[in-house]
MARVONU-233092 format. One line per field, with one value per residue: residue number from 1; residue in one letter; x, y, z of N, C-alpha, C, O in turn. Coordinates in pm, whole numbers. Example, Ala and Ser with C-alpha at 12.3 -4.5 7.8 and 13.67 -1.06 7.14 Angstrom:
residues 2
num: [1,2] $
residuo: [A,S] $
nX: [1319,1285] $
nY: [-569,-225] $
nZ: [780,708] $
caX: [1230,1367] $
caY: [-450,-106] $
caZ: [780,714] $
cX: [1320,1290] $
cY: [-330,3] $
cZ: [780,787] $
oX: [1424,1341] $
oY: [-332,114] $
oZ: [846,804] $
//
This chain:
residues 315
num: [1,2,3,4,5,6,7,8,9,10,11,12,13,14,15,16,17,18,19,20,21,22,23,24,25,26,27,28,29,30,31,32,33,34,35,36,37,38,39,40,41,42,43,44,45,46,47,48,49,50,51,52,53,54,55,56,57,58,59,60,61,62,63,64,65,66,67,68,69,70,71,72,73,74,75,76,77,78,79,80,81,82,83,84,85,86,87,88,89,90,91,92,93,94,95,96,97,98,99,100,101,102,103,104,105,106,107,108,109,110,111,112,113,114,115,116,117,118,119,120,121,122,123,124,125,126,127,128,129,130,131,132,133,134,135,136,137,138,139,140,141,142,143,144,145,146,147,148,149,150,151,152,153,154,155,156,157,158,159,160,161,162,163,164,165,166,167,168,169,170,171,172,173,174,175,176,177,178,179,180,181,182,183,184,185,186,187,188,189,190,191,192,193,194,195,196,197,198,199,200,201,202,203,204,205,206,207,208,209,210,211,212,213,214,215,216,217,218,219,220,221,222,223,224,225,226,227,228,229,230,231,232,233,234,235,236,237,238,239,240,241,242,243,244,245,246,247,248,249,250,251,252,253,254,255,256,257,258,259,260,261,262,263,264,265,266,267,268,269,270,271,272,273,274,275,276,277,278,279,280,281,282,283,284,285,286,287,288,289,290,291,292,293,294,295,296,297,298,299,300,301,302,303,304,305,306,307,308,309,310,311,312,313,314,315] $
residuo: [M,D,Q,L,E,Q,L,K,K,I,T,T,V,V,A,D,T,G,D,I,D,A,I,R,A,F,Q,P,V,D,A,T,T,N,P,S,L,L,L,K,A,S,Q,D,A,K,Y,A,P,L,L,D,K,A,R,Q,Y,A,K,A,Q,G,G,S,D,R,E,Q,L,A,N,M,S,D,Y,L,A,T,L,I,G,R,E,I,L,E,I,I,P,G,R,I,S,T,E,V,D,A,R,L,S,F,D,T,Q,A,T,I,A,K,A,Q,R,L,I,E,L,Y,Q,Q,Q,G,V,D,P,S,R,V,L,I,K,I,A,S,T,W,E,G,I,E,A,A,R,Q,L,E,K,A,G,I,Q,C,N,L,T,L,L,F,G,F,S,Q,A,Q,A,C,A,D,A,G,V,F,L,I,S,P,F,V,G,R,I,L,D,W,H,K,A,R,Q,P,D,A,D,F,N,G,D,N,D,P,G,V,Q,S,V,S,R,I,Y,R,Y,Y,K,T,H,G,Y,D,T,I,V,M,G,A,S,F,R,N,I,G,E,I,Q,S,L,A,G,C,D,R,L,T,I,A,P,A,L,L,Q,E,L,A,S,L,E,Q,P,L,A,R,K,L,S,P,E,N,G,D,S,A,D,T,K,E,A,L,I,E,S,S,F,R,W,S,L,N,D,D,A,M,A,T,E,K,L,A,E,G,I,R,N,F,A,K,D,Q,E,T,L,E,Q,L,L,A,G] $
nX: [83,60,206,14,-233,-202,-193,-449,-586,-552,-576,-783,-761,-714,-749,-539,-600,-735,-767,-961,-914,-686,-806,-988,-817,-684,-875,-948,-1122,-1221,-1182,-986,-989,-833,-770,-527,-513,-751,-689,-478,-615,-796,-641,-617,-705,-930,-1096,-1228,-1503,-1633,-1541,-1672,-1928,-1952,-1895,-2113,-2323,-2268,-2298,-2575,-2677,-2606,-2527,-2250,-1919,-1747,-1905,-1994,-1749,-1693,-1928,-1861,-1619,-1702,-1910,-1765,-1605,-1790,-1885,-1665,-1628,-1866,-1824,-1618,-1726,-1886,-1730,-1604,-1664,-1690,-1646,-1612,-1387,-1426,-1298,-1326,-1297,-970,-915,-1113,-1022,-989,-1240,-1507,-1795,-1832,-1693,-1867,-2098,-2003,-1945,-2224,-2307,-2158,-2244,-2528,-2495,-2396,-2626,-2814,-2721,-2789,-2639,-2592,-2564,-2430,-2221,-2018,-1739,-1647,-1368,-1166,-941,-713,-745,-812,-1050,-1140,-1174,-1377,-1589,-1610,-1708,-1952,-2076,-2067,-2247,-2478,-2501,-2338,-2054,-1696,-1364,-1069,-807,-454,-312,-83,27,27,-158,-349,-464,-565,-762,-932,-1040,-1171,-1370,-1533,-1484,-1524,-1303,-959,-669,-368,-51,217,442,506,583,808,969,1000,1161,1386,1488,1613,1779,1968,2141,2056,1925,1629,1483,1220,1095,1214,1128,994,738,598,621,460,202,178,190,-55,-265,-218,-302,-573,-674,-613,-765,-1019,-1133,-1363,-1268,-1141,-811,-625,-362,-176,-24,225,592,729,732,824,730,461,458,546,339,141,-176,-280,-597,-689,-519,-426,-326,-110,-130,115,271,96,118,374,372,207,383,546,621,696,639,418,441,221,212,58,-203,-519,-446,-188,3,6,-94,131,36,-178,-523,-669,-860,-861,-885,-947,-732,-515,-493,-400,-165,-20,6,153,387,497,691,732,454,318,443,400,115,54,178,67,-203,-168,-60,-266,-465,-350,-354,-624,-690,-563,-693,-952,-896,-837,-1094,-1238,-1153] $
nY: [-116,213,535,737,620,488,718,832,655,739,1024,1282,1350,1633,1796,2041,2251,2380,2239,2028,1800,1687,1647,1452,1245,1198,1160,1282,1352,1609,1940,2231,2590,2887,3247,3238,2972,2966,3157,3045,2817,2941,3036,2811,2653,2477,2580,2792,2803,2831,3069,3229,3187,3306,3575,3623,3591,3805,4034,4021,4068,4329,4666,4862,4882,4792,4639,4440,4302,4205,4024,3859,3721,3604,3436,3278,3142,2988,2847,2674,2568,2418,2211,2084,1964,1772,1561,1500,1359,1512,1837,2166,2425,2784,3099,3407,3747,3857,4126,4209,4162,4302,4395,4318,4311,4332,4095,3906,3978,3907,3636,3527,3600,3427,3174,3206,3214,2961,2811,2885,2734,2491,2370,2235,2439,2304,2162,2343,2534,2833,3030,3240,3492,3473,3727,3956,4056,3885,3652,3736,3778,3503,3389,3498,3411,3132,3097,3161,2942,2901,2751,2766,2812,2896,3067,3131,3111,3150,3203,3110,3236,3321,3060,3012,3211,3139,2895,2965,3124,2933,2817,2618,2503,2518,2635,2590,2718,2537,2530,2798,2906,2763,2864,3131,3094,2955,3158,3317,3160,2995,2776,2597,2300,2187,1950,1705,1651,1877,2094,2413,2471,2231,2194,2410,2328,2086,2179,2332,2140,1963,2135,2186,1922,1858,2051,2007,2135,2156,2236,2178,2082,2153,2096,2290,2423,2288,2217,2000,1625,1532,1707,1637,1374,1405,1500,1308,1174,1404,1595,1675,1711,1935,1904,1970,1853,1764,1681,1493,1302,1229,1111,892,733,603,333,247,198,424,604,685,1013,1201,1190,1207,1114,1167,1284,1551,1903,2165,2425,2635,2679,2954,3231,3492,3832,4126,4309,4153,3952,4102,4210,3969,3875,4065,4040,3819,3798,3641,3541,3772,3901,3708,3681,3933,3937,3729,3804,4033,3902,3729,3909,4047,3848,3822,4044,4031,3810,3925,4110,3941,3831,4046,4082] $
nZ: [2,-93,33,30,27,294,444,400,562,826,836,707,373,170,-136,-257,-468,-767,-990,-1177,-1303,-1149,-915,-961,-1020,-797,-587,-338,-20,47,-90,-143,-234,-357,-430,-580,-682,-818,-1014,-1143,-1240,-1407,-1613,-1780,-2071,-2077,-1887,-2006,-2089,-1841,-1750,-1939,-1881,-1636,-1706,-1846,-1668,-1478,-1647,-1697,-1445,-1411,-1304,-1162,-1300,-1106,-946,-1135,-1167,-930,-916,-1127,-1037,-810,-889,-1061,-897,-742,-950,-1022,-785,-781,-980,-875,-661,-774,-801,-569,-233,-20,110,-27,-2,-27,-94,77,-65,-34,12,194,449,688,761,916,883,599,518,629,467,225,256,283,38,-134,-42,-124,-393,-441,-352,-554,-749,-691,-476,-157,140,338,225,176,282,410,339,522,596,891,1044,1322,1266,1073,1217,1391,1219,1139,1370,1407,1168,1196,1401,1269,1109,896,798,864,724,852,722,624,859,1090,1362,1707,1857,1691,1634,1895,1919,1710,1785,2028,1898,1796,1547,1263,1112,1087,892,936,820,696,529,462,702,736,528,606,837,711,549,734,872,697,702,895,1037,934,887,896,1212,1302,1170,1150,1093,1103,1376,1470,1384,1522,1788,1806,1746,1968,2169,2107,2128,2399,2546,2467,2242,1947,1691,1368,1277,1000,840,600,286,202,169,126,106,361,563,539,610,878,1001,990,1072,1172,1187,938,612,362,40,-227,-576,-684,-466,-377,-566,-531,-278,-340,-484,-309,-119,138,490,675,948,1216,1360,1493,1732,1901,2151,2182,2367,2623,2602,2658,2698,2856,2879,2719,2665,2442,2445,2225,2245,2354,2175,1956,2058,2112,1848,1734,1853,1756,1507,1277,1229,1205,970,777,761,675,429,302,276,105,-123,-201,-249,-470,-656,-681,-800,-1041,-1148,-1172,-1374,-1587,-1607,-1686,-1943] $
caX: [8,147,189,-100,-338,-184,-227,-588,-649,-551,-603,-864,-676,-791,-677,-519,-602,-865,-757,-1052,-850,-608,-888,-1044,-714,-626,-983,-946,-1255,-1240,-1097,-972,-945,-793,-754,-412,-556,-854,-624,-398,-726,-869,-561,-617,-809,-1037,-1195,-1285,-1643,-1693,-1520,-1760,-2061,-1921,-1899,-2269,-2391,-2247,-2377,-2721,-2705,-2610,-2457,-2139,-1811,-1688,-2003,-1993,-1633,-1715,-2010,-1800,-1517,-1777,-1982,-1661,-1549,-1880,-1892,-1552,-1656,-1958,-1760,-1524,-1833,-1953,-1623,-1554,-1772,-1695,-1662,-1517,-1372,-1419,-1234,-1355,-1190,-862,-918,-1206,-964,-990,-1376,-1596,-1924,-1811,-1669,-1994,-2189,-1934,-1971,-2340,-2332,-2114,-2352,-2639,-2464,-2401,-2766,-2869,-2672,-2831,-2546,-2632,-2448,-2340,-2100,-1924,-1672,-1611,-1232,-1145,-802,-733,-719,-916,-1171,-1198,-1225,-1506,-1679,-1648,-1783,-2106,-2132,-2094,-2374,-2585,-2493,-2240,-1919,-1584,-1228,-976,-666,-346,-282,67,66,-49,-270,-451,-524,-643,-879,-1027,-1099,-1266,-1476,-1599,-1461,-1529,-1176,-842,-574,-226,39,338,569,533,651,952,1024,1048,1281,1500,1543,1693,1879,1978,2232,1994,1862,1489,1424,1141,1022,1273,1062,902,595,551,619,354,78,161,150,-193,-321,-223,-366,-710,-724,-603,-865,-1144,-1192,-1400,-1233,-1064,-683,-608,-238,-166,98,354,700,783,648,858,642,339,481,576,200,56,-256,-350,-737,-686,-405,-460,-193,-98,-121,253,303,3,169,502,327,151,475,615,563,734,529,399,402,135,285,-31,-325,-570,-385,-41,70,-79,-52,192,-10,-295,-630,-664,-953,-802,-959,-884,-592,-417,-474,-330,-31,48,33,245,506,545,741,691,325,277,496,345,-12,34,213,-49,-322,-125,-40,-404,-537,-291,-406,-765,-709,-523,-821,-1048,-843,-875,-1235,-1282,-1113] $
caY: [0,331,626,808,526,485,860,838,581,811,1156,1316,1417,1733,1834,2179,2282,2394,2155,1921,1662,1634,1603,1316,1146,1156,1117,1326,1371,1754,2034,2377,2680,3028,3327,3196,2853,3000,3235,2930,2731,3021,3042,2682,2663,2403,2638,2898,2796,2880,3218,3282,3185,3407,3696,3638,3616,3947,4127,4002,4132,4482,4739,4929,4791,4719,4539,4329,4239,4124,3921,3773,3642,3518,3336,3186,3056,2890,2738,2582,2479,2307,2122,2001,1896,1674,1465,1472,1329,1601,1975,2255,2566,2882,3198,3549,3837,3907,4274,4240,4092,4381,4449,4213,4311,4312,3951,3838,3989,3827,3484,3514,3607,3298,3058,3225,3166,2807,2753,2893,2626,2350,2309,2261,2498,2210,2120,2458,2616,2985,3067,3370,3519,3474,3841,3961,4090,3781,3564,3789,3738,3368,3364,3540,3314,2985,3106,3169,2810,2915,2700,2846,2761,3018,3043,3224,3113,3120,3222,3026,3323,3300,2934,3019,3303,3059,2799,3042,3160,2817,2797,2470,2449,2614,2596,2663,2702,2485,2555,2935,2912,2710,2970,3247,3063,2926,3282,3372,3059,2903,2669,2533,2163,2205,1845,1617,1708,2008,2195,2502,2463,2105,2219,2491,2274,1984,2251,2360,2002,1919,2234,2171,1806,1851,2136,1961,2215,2084,2292,2072,2122,2103,2157,2346,2492,2203,2231,1859,1522,1523,1777,1575,1253,1441,1538,1196,1152,1531,1585,1692,1776,1989,1880,2000,1746,1718,1602,1389,1205,1167,1023,772,667,551,203,226,217,543,601,801,1107,1283,1125,1268,1069,1179,1379,1675,2027,2242,2562,2660,2732,3094,3315,3613,3963,4188,4375,4050,3891,4187,4218,3835,3848,4170,3979,3705,3851,3540,3542,3909,3916,3600,3704,4037,3903,3640,3879,4098,3818,3681,4028,4075,3752,3834,4169,3973,3735,4025,4160,3820,3816,4176,4063] $
caZ: [-7,-102,150,14,81,426,512,394,674,945,805,588,260,101,-246,-253,-615,-854,-1109,-1161,-1341,-1042,-803,-1019,-1021,-654,-512,-202,42,34,-179,-120,-349,-324,-544,-649,-728,-920,-1112,-1227,-1324,-1515,-1736,-1853,-2173,-2052,-1793,-2071,-2079,-1713,-1749,-2032,-1811,-1533,-1762,-1896,-1538,-1434,-1746,-1668,-1316,-1418,-1202,-1206,-1334,-995,-901,-1218,-1151,-808,-943,-1226,-969,-715,-962,-1107,-766,-727,-1067,-1012,-664,-806,-1070,-785,-577,-840,-800,-428,-154,100,98,-106,77,-108,-12,53,-114,75,38,294,568,798,743,969,812,464,525,650,351,107,274,254,-107,-190,-3,-199,-535,-439,-353,-681,-849,-630,-387,-25,213,422,148,150,383,371,374,571,659,1020,1124,1425,1199,1002,1311,1448,1108,1143,1488,1374,1057,1240,1469,1182,1034,773,861,806,721,875,655,649,1014,1132,1498,1808,1900,1575,1672,2009,1884,1617,1881,2110,1821,1760,1394,1231,1075,1064,808,969,695,731,424,452,824,709,438,684,909,626,497,834,917,590,729,1003,998,955,842,983,1326,1335,1084,1249,1048,1175,1521,1499,1376,1623,1910,1800,1747,2105,2251,2086,2168,2534,2603,2418,2125,1819,1577,1313,1239,865,787,472,240,231,76,82,176,486,643,553,702,1025,1045,964,1201,1198,1152,786,546,226,-16,-373,-657,-704,-349,-355,-659,-469,-176,-405,-548,-201,-70,278,597,702,1082,1260,1429,1581,1767,2028,2277,2154,2456,2655,2563,2765,2682,2944,2785,2724,2573,2405,2417,2105,2277,2392,2046,1879,2107,2087,1709,1693,1938,1678,1390,1160,1202,1156,837,669,746,588,301,241,238,-11,-245,-240,-313,-597,-753,-703,-897,-1165,-1192,-1225,-1498,-1682,-1640,-1755,-2094] $
cX: [88,114,67,-221,-326,-224,-374,-652,-654,-571,-701,-779,-767,-693,-664,-501,-730,-860,-857,-1003,-767,-682,-955,-943,-687,-735,-979,-1098,-1297,-1151,-1093,-929,-897,-775,-639,-443,-652,-778,-554,-504,-782,-772,-542,-730,-934,-1149,-1254,-1436,-1700,-1645,-1626,-1896,-2060,-1954,-2049,-2347,-2375,-2310,-2524,-2746,-2681,-2526,-2337,-2024,-1759,-1786,-2014,-1875,-1638,-1817,-1943,-1701,-1590,-1844,-1875,-1613,-1647,-1905,-1781,-1588,-1771,-1906,-1676,-1622,-1893,-1862,-1595,-1689,-1802,-1724,-1559,-1515,-1347,-1389,-1308,-1258,-1087,-863,-1029,-1151,-976,-1138,-1465,-1718,-1935,-1780,-1789,-2090,-2130,-1965,-2123,-2375,-2280,-2211,-2474,-2601,-2462,-2541,-2829,-2830,-2714,-2743,-2598,-2517,-2364,-2226,-2000,-1860,-1631,-1468,-1210,-1010,-825,-675,-820,-1056,-1238,-1240,-1352,-1615,-1716,-1726,-1929,-2156,-2157,-2218,-2490,-2594,-2410,-2108,-1794,-1447,-1136,-844,-579,-323,-147,104,-25,-161,-385,-544,-622,-779,-990,-1110,-1203,-1384,-1570,-1605,-1468,-1397,-1065,-733,-432,-125,166,457,591,611,798,1026,1086,1172,1417,1576,1629,1802,1904,2053,2164,1931,1709,1417,1325,1084,1108,1213,962,763,529,527,500,225,61,133,-4,-279,-336,-303,-512,-753,-726,-726,-1006,-1222,-1236,-1336,-1129,-928,-645,-460,-241,-27,216,452,756,718,696,775,510,358,494,449,85,-38,-334,-499,-750,-560,-440,-337,-203,-76,24,303,217,58,304,456,280,264,572,548,596,622,525,353,321,208,185,-155,-390,-505,-233,15,-12,-21,20,135,-152,-399,-658,-775,-907,-886,-878,-739,-482,-396,-372,-174,44,96,153,380,563,567,711,549,265,307,412,194,-23,73,135,-157,-281,-133,-190,-486,-476,-338,-555,-784,-670,-630,-928,-1026,-872,-1015,-1300,-1258,-1051] $
cY: [126,430,704,727,502,603,856,756,643,961,1179,1400,1504,1787,1996,2235,2308,2330,2025,1788,1604,1581,1465,1224,1096,1120,1159,1329,1514,1815,2166,2463,2805,3127,3277,3081,2882,3081,3136,2851,2817,3055,2919,2690,2587,2467,2759,2910,2853,3025,3287,3291,3286,3556,3736,3663,3769,4042,4133,4077,4277,4527,4809,4827,4727,4615,4406,4253,4148,4005,3821,3667,3558,3414,3220,3085,2952,2800,2636,2501,2370,2193,2019,1908,1772,1552,1410,1432,1431,1740,2061,2386,2664,3019,3333,3642,3885,4057,4313,4189,4169,4452,4325,4191,4286,4161,3885,3847,3910,3674,3446,3519,3472,3178,3075,3187,3009,2758,2774,2792,2480,2281,2355,2325,2407,2151,2225,2505,2740,3008,3209,3382,3530,3611,3842,3984,3957,3662,3618,3747,3603,3332,3395,3438,3183,2995,3108,3035,2803,2872,2757,2770,2890,2986,3150,3237,3057,3119,3149,3115,3325,3180,2941,3091,3213,2964,2854,3094,3050,2799,2650,2411,2559,2545,2658,2615,2662,2538,2698,2978,2874,2820,3077,3215,3028,3047,3352,3276,2947,2775,2569,2400,2178,2065,1784,1704,1848,2136,2284,2508,2355,2124,2302,2412,2151,2057,2283,2255,1955,1999,2211,2040,1800,1940,2108,2057,2110,2117,2201,2152,2065,2170,2178,2388,2407,2226,2106,1762,1495,1573,1715,1445,1290,1486,1438,1195,1299,1527,1578,1749,1815,1969,1903,1871,1685,1629,1482,1257,1141,1080,885,687,600,440,180,258,365,547,715,885,1193,1189,1196,1231,1077,1287,1498,1801,2113,2374,2554,2725,2882,3167,3461,3729,4022,4245,4271,3984,3977,4194,4087,3818,3939,4112,3864,3767,3779,3553,3677,3933,3840,3637,3809,4020,3807,3702,3972,4030,3773,3798,4065,3970,3755,3953,4115,3890,3822,4095,4075,3811,3932,4174,4185] $
cZ: [-1,20,145,75,238,493,509,500,807,952,691,496,188,-21,-249,-396,-659,-979,-1097,-1198,-1226,-934,-844,-1004,-891,-542,-358,-149,15,-64,-131,-241,-286,-434,-642,-738,-847,-1032,-1201,-1306,-1440,-1633,-1822,-1949,-2145,-1953,-1866,-2068,-1951,-1692,-1832,-1956,-1696,-1584,-1797,-1766,-1493,-1519,-1722,-1539,-1318,-1315,-1252,-1247,-1227,-936,-995,-1215,-1038,-838,-1044,-1139,-869,-774,-1026,-1009,-740,-838,-1055,-889,-693,-888,-983,-718,-631,-850,-659,-333,-45,57,10,-6,-42,-41,-41,9,-4,109,153,442,684,821,793,889,674,433,528,522,235,121,243,109,-176,-159,-101,-345,-543,-437,-474,-786,-793,-524,-254,55,306,357,125,274,329,434,414,636,820,1097,1235,1370,1126,1101,1372,1342,1111,1267,1469,1265,1117,1339,1385,1088,915,843,774,811,732,824,689,798,1033,1268,1598,1861,1810,1610,1787,1981,1798,1692,1964,2022,1770,1607,1374,1181,1059,971,828,848,735,652,451,588,796,614,511,758,830,564,596,890,805,604,826,942,1025,890,944,1099,1370,1253,1173,1210,1101,1323,1564,1482,1479,1748,1908,1816,1895,2193,2232,2145,2329,2610,2530,2301,2009,1695,1503,1269,1103,828,646,422,260,132,31,166,324,587,648,635,845,1087,1019,1080,1228,1146,992,735,411,146,-178,-452,-684,-592,-317,-457,-600,-356,-235,-473,-439,-156,72,374,639,870,1129,1367,1535,1609,1885,2155,2285,2234,2488,2609,2688,2787,2760,2837,2821,2624,2555,2379,2282,2140,2293,2266,1963,1927,2079,1939,1669,1756,1845,1529,1265,1121,1136,999,732,659,655,441,228,189,108,-141,-301,-304,-453,-697,-786,-819,-1042,-1232,-1245,-1357,-1621,-1713,-1723,-1907,-2149] $
oX: [174,17,16,-294,-428,-288,-430,-768,-738,-582,-703,-732,-877,-576,-763,-388,-829,-938,-834,-1038,-773,-641,-973,-980,-668,-707,-1004,-1190,-1406,-1058,-1193,-852,-921,-765,-654,-407,-635,-816,-569,-484,-810,-817,-467,-841,-1040,-1262,-1328,-1489,-1805,-1712,-1666,-1967,-2164,-2021,-2097,-2429,-2473,-2377,-2587,-2844,-2733,-2459,-2318,-2037,-1722,-1743,-2037,-1883,-1595,-1794,-1974,-1702,-1545,-1843,-1900,-1587,-1609,-1943,-1807,-1580,-1772,-1946,-1666,-1604,-1942,-1906,-1566,-1802,-1911,-1815,-1443,-1612,-1270,-1452,-1344,-1140,-1122,-820,-1037,-1227,-974,-1149,-1494,-1747,-2033,-1832,-1820,-2149,-2204,-2000,-2146,-2463,-2347,-2248,-2521,-2685,-2516,-2575,-2903,-2894,-2678,-2761,-2637,-2400,-2249,-2139,-1901,-1932,-1585,-1449,-1238,-969,-925,-588,-903,-1158,-1359,-1329,-1436,-1718,-1833,-1809,-2017,-2268,-2262,-2286,-2597,-2683,-2412,-2057,-1793,-1425,-1128,-775,-610,-314,-108,199,-143,-258,-501,-666,-735,-888,-1112,-1230,-1314,-1494,-1673,-1709,-1424,-1372,-1090,-710,-386,-122,232,557,710,692,893,1143,1201,1273,1529,1695,1710,1901,1868,2032,2215,1894,1671,1302,1340,1033,1069,1246,875,677,414,430,441,138,-51,52,-71,-372,-443,-367,-582,-859,-821,-774,-1097,-1343,-1173,-1342,-1036,-934,-633,-451,-298,71,306,417,817,660,618,744,442,275,455,443,-35,12,-435,-519,-812,-496,-487,-237,-296,-7,39,363,253,42,337,510,313,235,673,425,529,528,631,246,345,263,226,-203,-314,-508,-163,74,-89,98,-33,174,-233,-372,-668,-764,-916,-962,-772,-642,-368,-279,-274,-79,156,200,238,484,677,475,671,516,186,223,365,145,-98,14,136,-207,-361,-188,-224,-562,-549,-361,-605,-871,-731,-655,-987,-1115,-917,-1055,-1391,-1323,-1013] $
oY: [144,413,739,773,497,593,877,783,612,1018,1106,1508,1466,1817,2069,2263,2266,2360,1934,1684,1483,1488,1376,1111,977,1067,1078,1309,1534,1753,2215,2424,2827,3074,3276,3083,2832,3061,3142,2820,2769,3098,2917,2728,2631,2422,2832,3019,2918,3098,3397,3390,3344,3638,3848,3754,3840,4131,4238,4151,4347,4451,4818,4706,4610,4514,4294,4138,4033,3895,3702,3547,3447,3304,3100,2967,2837,2684,2517,2378,2258,2079,1900,1787,1684,1449,1292,1471,1439,1763,2026,2435,2641,3051,3368,3625,3943,4102,4428,4179,4107,4553,4237,4083,4227,4106,3809,3749,3853,3601,3342,3447,3415,3099,2976,3127,2944,2669,2683,2770,2374,2165,2469,2286,2433,2094,2199,2515,2751,3006,3296,3300,3581,3611,3752,3938,3932,3584,3534,3690,3571,3240,3321,3388,3124,2893,3061,3023,2704,2941,2785,2679,2974,2895,3244,3345,2945,3050,3131,3057,3332,3187,2892,3043,3218,2950,2800,3104,3076,2770,2570,2292,2673,2424,2751,2503,2738,2584,2726,3071,2946,2851,3113,3285,3061,3045,3436,3319,2830,2678,2458,2390,2181,2073,1806,1814,1917,2253,2240,2546,2367,2078,2280,2430,2118,2003,2260,2268,1915,1947,2213,2037,1748,1904,2191,2052,2009,2041,2152,2269,1943,2287,2099,2389,2448,2252,2093,1789,1442,1506,1733,1413,1210,1508,1467,1215,1304,1446,1490,1829,1726,2024,1856,1783,1565,1524,1388,1138,1024,970,779,575,545,441,96,331,427,499,830,825,1243,1120,1244,1304,1016,1379,1547,1804,2123,2439,2469,2797,2921,3149,3541,3720,3977,4224,4294,3955,3926,4186,4089,3760,3902,4145,3822,3782,3836,3574,3685,3973,3888,3625,3795,4076,3802,3672,3980,4072,3779,3780,4109,4002,3706,3953,4148,3898,3796,4131,4116,3789,3919,4244,4188] $
oZ: [85,94,251,163,306,598,617,530,891,1061,592,533,149,0,-243,-436,-600,-1069,-1018,-1143,-1204,-865,-760,-971,-867,-434,-269,-228,-38,-116,-79,-329,-167,-545,-764,-856,-958,-1147,-1323,-1424,-1550,-1739,-1920,-1913,-2188,-1939,-1800,-2045,-1952,-1618,-1796,-1967,-1666,-1522,-1783,-1761,-1475,-1468,-1726,-1536,-1231,-1244,-1373,-1229,-1240,-882,-951,-1258,-1044,-789,-1037,-1166,-841,-721,-1036,-1034,-717,-819,-1078,-891,-642,-861,-1009,-720,-561,-901,-638,-362,12,-22,-14,51,-135,60,-153,39,98,215,197,539,790,890,711,836,627,336,437,477,155,28,181,63,-262,-246,-155,-411,-633,-515,-511,-889,-844,-487,-229,48,342,422,56,373,216,555,331,719,871,1183,1248,1421,1123,1069,1404,1377,1090,1260,1513,1275,1091,1354,1426,1004,841,932,654,891,642,870,762,857,999,1305,1571,1909,1849,1616,1784,2012,1818,1671,1973,2076,1709,1548,1456,1200,1021,972,762,796,805,707,465,587,828,638,491,752,868,534,558,949,819,531,837,825,1142,846,1065,1079,1464,1272,1248,1289,1143,1383,1670,1567,1517,1823,2009,1896,1941,2284,2334,2208,2387,2717,2540,2278,1980,1599,1568,1231,1089,790,572,496,333,17,-75,271,403,686,749,721,930,1208,1023,1191,1298,1055,933,803,339,191,-244,-400,-704,-613,-246,-429,-618,-345,-182,-514,-481,-151,132,345,638,909,1090,1460,1640,1519,1970,2254,2366,2177,2405,2578,2799,2883,2725,2741,2937,2502,2648,2283,2241,2065,2251,2240,1909,1849,2029,1908,1588,1699,1866,1448,1163,1004,1042,918,628,547,558,348,105,80,15,-243,-419,-398,-541,-813,-888,-907,-1143,-1353,-1350,-1434,-1728,-1827,-1805,-1986,-2266] $
//
C-alpha cells in the first residue's frame, strides 16, 4: 500500500487545487481553493466556458463595473466549486476576497453572497466552507457566521494566538500554513537543519493540534501549504491535510510504511487554555514577527491574484 493510501486511513486528505483533473485522479475527500489557485485554473483553456458563463452572469446582473467584476469572480469561484463537488464526496472551501480581511461586516456579507450563489446552483450550504483570513476581524466574522449556520475555514494562520482565537470563536476548521513558516525561518537561518520534526511549521501545527485535543476544542486542524512530503509525513494523523497534486503524486509513489505522528492521545499540551480579548490577540500577534509578516504577505498576495483574476475576467 502506498503512503497516500496509508495517510488516507489516519487523516482526511484534501486536495489543495482548483484543477478538476487532478482532483479526479487523487480522489480526496474535500478540496480547497483560493484566489491564486483560481487564477491558475482560469488560465487553462479547459476552463474558458466557465469564464464565459461568469461574464454572462455578471452582465445579466448589471450594476457598476466594480459590481460586475465582483459578480464575475464570485460566480466563477462557485462554478468551479460546484464542478469539484461533483467529483468529491465532501466539501469545497471557497475564499472571501482578501481585500476584505480587515472588515468584519463586509466579510460576512461576502460569505452570505457566496452561499447564495452556491444555493442558486443547487449546492447545499453544508457542503461549503467559507475561507477567511485569520485576522481579528476575520475571526469575528467567522464567529457570527458559525452562529448563523455558515461554517468556516480560517486560513493564513501562522501564529498560536490566531489558533487560540479561532477555537474560542467556535470556528469549524483552521488551516495553519506549514511551508510558509518554514520559508520564513530558512530565509533567516539558511544553514539550520529543518528536516522532519525540526521543521518549525510542523512544530507549529503539532502544538496547535495538542492544544485543541487537550482542551476539548472541536475545531478541526488542517495542515496546509507544504513544501515537501517530509512535512506531511511528520504530521500524519492530523485531522486533515490539504496537499497539492505534485506532493500527492509523490506520496502515491512511495511504498514504505507511514508512521502515525499525531493522535488525540499523543501527549498533553503544555499551553494553558486562554480566551484572548482583542488587545491581547493583537499584542500576541504583533510579538510574533513571523506570523505578523506572513499574514500580511499572504493577504497582499491573495489580493494581488484576485485583482489579476478580475483583469482576466474583464477581458
